[in-house]
C-alpha positions in Angstrom: -4.6 -10.0 8.4 -2.9 -10.4 4.6 -3.7 -9.0 1.2 -4.2 -11.8 -1.2 -5.7 -11.2 -4.7 -7.3 -13.7 -7.0 -8.1 -13.8 -10.4 -7.3 -10.3 -12.5 -7.5 -8.6 -9.4 -3.8 -7.7 -9.8 -4.1 -6.5 -13.3 -7.2 -4.2 -12.5 -5.1 -2.9 -9.1 -2.4 -1.9 -11.4 -4.7 -0.1 -14.2 -6.9 1.6 -12.0 -5.5 2.1 -8.4 -1.9 2.6 -9.1 -2.4 5.7 -11.4 -5.1 7.2 -9.1 -3.8 6.3 -5.7 -0.8 4.5 -5.1 1.5 5.9 -7.5 0.7 9.4 -6.0 1.8 8.0 -2.6 4.6 6.4 -3.9 6.2 9.7 -5.0 5.2 11.2 -1.7 7.2 8.4 0.1 10.3 8.1 -1.9 10.5 12.2 -1.9 10.3 11.7 2.2 12.8 8.9 2.4 15.4 11.0 0.3 17.2 8.3 -1.5 20.9 8.4 -2.2 22.8 7.3 -5.3 24.4 3.8 -4.5 21.6 3.1 -1.9 20.6 -0.5 -1.2 16.8 -0.3 -1.3 14.3 -3.3 -0.4 10.9 -2.3 -1.1 8.4 -4.7 1.1 5.0 -5.4 -0.1 5.9 -4.0 -3.2 2.7 -4.8 -5.1 3.0 -4.3 -8.9 6.3 -2.2 -8.2 5.4 1.5 -8.5 7.6 2.4 -5.4 10.1 0.1 -6.6 10.7 1.5 -10.0 10.7 5.3 -8.9 13.4 3.8 -6.3 15.3 2.5 -9.2 15.8 5.7 -11.0 16.3 7.3 -7.9 19.8 5.3 -6.9 21.2 5.1 -10.2 23.6 2.5 -11.7 25.5 1.7 -8.5 22.4 1.1 -6.2 20.8 -1.9 -5.6 16.8 -2.4 -5.5 14.8 -5.4 -4.7 11.1 -5.5 -4.5 9.4 -8.2 -2.3 5.8 -9.3 -2.0 3.9 -12.3 -1.0 1.6 -12.1 -3.8 2.9 -14.2 -7.0 0.1 -12.4 -9.3 1.5 -8.8 -8.2 5.0 -9.8 -8.9 4.4 -11.2 -12.3 2.9 -7.7 -13.3 5.9 -6.1 -11.4 8.3 -7.9 -13.6 6.5 -7.0 -16.8 6.3 -3.5 -15.8 9.9 -3.3 -15.3 11.4 -4.9 -18.1 15.0 -3.7 -18.6 15.3 -2.2 -15.2 17.9 -4.0 -13.0 15.4 -4.7 -10.0 15.5 -8.4 -8.1 12.0 -9.6 -7.1 11.4 -11.7 -4.2 8.2 -13.8 -3.4 8.6 -14.2 0.4 6.8 -13.5 3.6 8.4 -10.7 5.8 9.6 -12.5 8.6 12.4 -14.7 6.6 13.6 -12.7 3.7 16.3 -14.3 1.8 19.1 -11.5 1.7 22.0 -11.2 4.0 22.2 -9.6 7.1 23.5 -5.7 6.8 22.9 -5.7 3.3 20.3 -2.9 2.8 20.7 0.7 3.5 17.0 1.5 3.2 13.9 -0.8 4.1 10.8 0.8 3.0 7.1 -0.1 2.6 4.1 1.6 1.3 0.9 0.6 2.6 1.8 -3.0 3.9 3.1 -2.9 7.5 -0.3 -3.1 8.6 -1.2 -6.3 6.9 1.9 -8.1 8.8 0.5 -10.9 10.9 3.6 -10.5 13.5 4.8 -7.1 13.2 7.6 -7.4 15.8 9.1 -10.3 13.7 8.7 -8.2 10.5 10.8 -5.2 12.3 13.2 -7.5 13.6 13.9 -9.0 10.1 14.0 -5.4 8.7 16.7 -4.5 11.6 18.8 -7.6 10.4 19.1 -6.7 6.9 19.7 -3.1 7.8 23.4 -1.8 7.9 24.3 0.4 10.9 22.2 3.8 10.6 20.3 2.3 7.9 16.8 3.7 7.3 13.5 2.5 7.6 10.1 4.2 6.3 6.8 2.7 6.7 3.5 4.4 5.3 -0.1 3.3 6.5 -3.4 5.0 6.0 -4.3 7.6 8.4 -7.9 6.0 9.0 -10.6 6.3 6.3 -11.2 9.0 3.6 -14.8 10.1 2.7 -14.7 7.3 0.1 -13.5 4.5 1.8 -16.1 5.1 4.9 -19.0 5.4 2.2 -17.8 2.1 0.5 -17.5 0.1 3.4 -20.9 1.5 5.0 -22.5 0.3 1.4 -20.7 -3.1 1.4 -22.0 -3.9 5.0 -25.7 -2.9 4.0 -25.8 -4.6 0.3 -23.2 -7.6 1.0 -22.5 -8.3 4.6 -21.0 -7.1 7.6 -18.3 -9.7 7.7 -17.2 -8.7 4.1 -17.5 -4.9 5.2 -15.1 -5.8 8.2 -12.8 -7.2 5.9 -12.8 -4.3 3.7 -12.7 -1.8 6.6 -9.3 -3.9 8.0 -7.5 -2.4 5.3 -7.8 1.2 7.1 -7.6 -0.2 10.6 -3.8 1.0 11.0 -1.6 1.8 13.8 -1.7 5.1 15.4 1.3 7.6 15.2 1.9 6.8 18.7 1.6 3.2 18.5 4.2 3.1 15.1 6.7 5.1 17.3 6.4 2.5 20.0 6.8 -0.6 17.8 9.4 0.8 15.6 11.4 1.9 18.9 10.9 -1.4 20.3 12.6 -2.9 17.5 15.8 -1.0 18.1 15.3 1.8 15.8 16.3 5.2 16.8 15.4 8.9 16.2 12.0 7.5 14.8 9.7 10.5 13.5 5.8 9.9 12.0 5.0 12.5 9.3 1.4 13.0 8.3 0.9 13.3 4.3 -2.4 14.5 2.8 -3.4 14.4 -0.8 -6.6 15.5 -2.5 -7.3 12.3 -4.7 -9.3 12.6 -7.8 -11.1 9.4 -9.4 -13.9 9.0 -11.8 -17.4 9.4 -10.8 -18.8 6.4 -8.7 -20.8 4.7 -11.4 -17.2 3.8 -12.9 -15.1 3.8 -10.1 -16.7 1.7 -7.6 -17.0 -1.6 -9.9 -13.6 -1.1 -10.7 -11.9 -0.2 -7.4 -14.0 -3.5 -5.8 -13.0 -5.6 -8.5 -9.3 -5.0 -7.7 -9.9 -6.0 -3.8 -9.6 -9.2 -1.9 -13.6 -8.9 -1.6 -14.1 -9.1 -5.5 -15.7 -12.3 -5.4 -18.6 -11.3 -2.9 -19.2 -7.8 -5.0 -19.4 -9.8 -8.1 -21.5 -12.4 -7.0 -24.3 -10.0 -6.0 -27.5 -9.5 -8.5 -27.6 -6.6 -10.7 -30.1 -4.8 -8.5 -27.9 -5.0 -5.4 -24.9 -4.1 -7.2 -26.3 -0.9 -8.5 -27.9 -0.1 -5.0 -24.5 -0.3 -3.6 -22.8 1.9 -5.9 -25.9 4.3 -5.7 -25.1 4.6 -2.1 -21.6 5.4 -2.6 -22.6 7.9 -5.0 -25.0 9.7 -2.7 -22.5 10.0 0.1 -19.6 11.1 -2.2 -21.8 13.9 -3.7 -20.6 16.9 -1.8 -17.1 15.6 -3.5 -18.4 15.6 -7.2 -16.4 18.3 -9.6 -18.2 18.0 -12.9 -16.8 14.7 -14.2 -14.7 13.5 -11.6 -14.9 13.2 -7.4 -12.2 14.7 -5.6 -11.8 14.0 -1.9 -9.1 14.1 1.1 -7.2 11.3 1.9 -4.1 11.0 4.1 -1.4 8.7 5.3 1.3 8.4 8.1 4.8 7.8 7.3 7.2 6.6 10.0 10.9 6.9 9.7 13.5 5.4 11.9 17.1 4.9 12.1 18.7 1.0 12.7 20.9 1.5 15.8 
């Protein structure tokens, strides 16, 4: 499973999802990792770089920050947004990263780990890169939120079960126990998993659903719908989210799991 975007999806991702979702989770992740001045940090699956830019500010001029992603379109936007910041950008798969062994103090990935096709190989690569006592931090969704569950149900009804499975896969993530065992098996110690919950606020569904799906890998399938089917999909999500409407917005709970381990 990979997360590949086409067309203007990367731009929409940055304009819509980063302020409403990923920017907030980035702050929660960076706070938990407790970056130090002079840390050498690799941000894996960095997307448009929101976590990378936060980390840059945390480690100061003596630290080093690299952002890695397999999506060239994401990295193009990341470079533009980070103009003037001392950040290295790497377009690469996670199993063969062109950095020297023992060259990182922190490797972190926000909402990327569950997409890695070969997780043991990725974890082995992270361990290779980390110096002794280096820190690994991986965040994944803790299942579906009320919004994503309603969205996937509507996609299944109005587009197809296959497309819905693709969308649902973004939330099919390892459990806390699975994260712990996978990271321990890769040679990390003192593994802890933390649950972080936020109240997410987004525009009303008539506005938000088209923006969200236009930034997803299934954008083409959504945009190919005729106007009646597209409106039916949006209406179904809006009906399911009615209990969470607060005047001109929708506020619903969402949660992530963050696994932290130490390189032995």
